[in-house]
C-alpha positions, 0 to 999 in steps of 0.5 A: 429415422424411426418414428418415436410414436410407434415404438413399443413401451414395456412396463412391468408390474411386480406383484411381490413382496407386498402380495407374496401371500395373496389374500382374499377377494375383498378389501374389507378382508385385508390389504392383501386382497385382490380388490385392494391390489386392483384399486391401489396398484393394478388400475393406476398402473394400467391408466399409465398405458398408451396404445403402444404399451406392453404390460408384464406382470411379474409374480416373482416371490409369490408364495401363496396364490389365491384364485379369488385374488387373481379373479378380483384383481384382473377380472375386476379390472376388466369389469371396470373398463380396462379390458383392452389393457388386461387382454394384452398383459403378459405374465412371468414367474407364475406356475403353469397351473396358476397361469392357466387359472388366471388366463381362464379368469381373464377370458371369462371376464372378457366374454362377459364384457362383450355382452 
């Protein structure tokens, strides 16, 4: 019998429909901001992770991508101490050019977190 404590758990965070049109970087500029997303959705979701959790962020339905939203949301989570969780995330239903940008933001934040 397999040990239940070593089984992977998959959790999915769906970006849309609330963030179908991603907003600016800061919360003061609106509820579709990257900061709002990070504080109200992403970090509470990441807090539920244990070492076996695999997280998938699903961008289905996203119409407008914002570099500042992506950097503040995911890079900001790394800066707030969630580097291990963010580093292990997978992304789906996101255009290749935006996935490349997102991975760059994450990589840059991870590099700065090592210093």
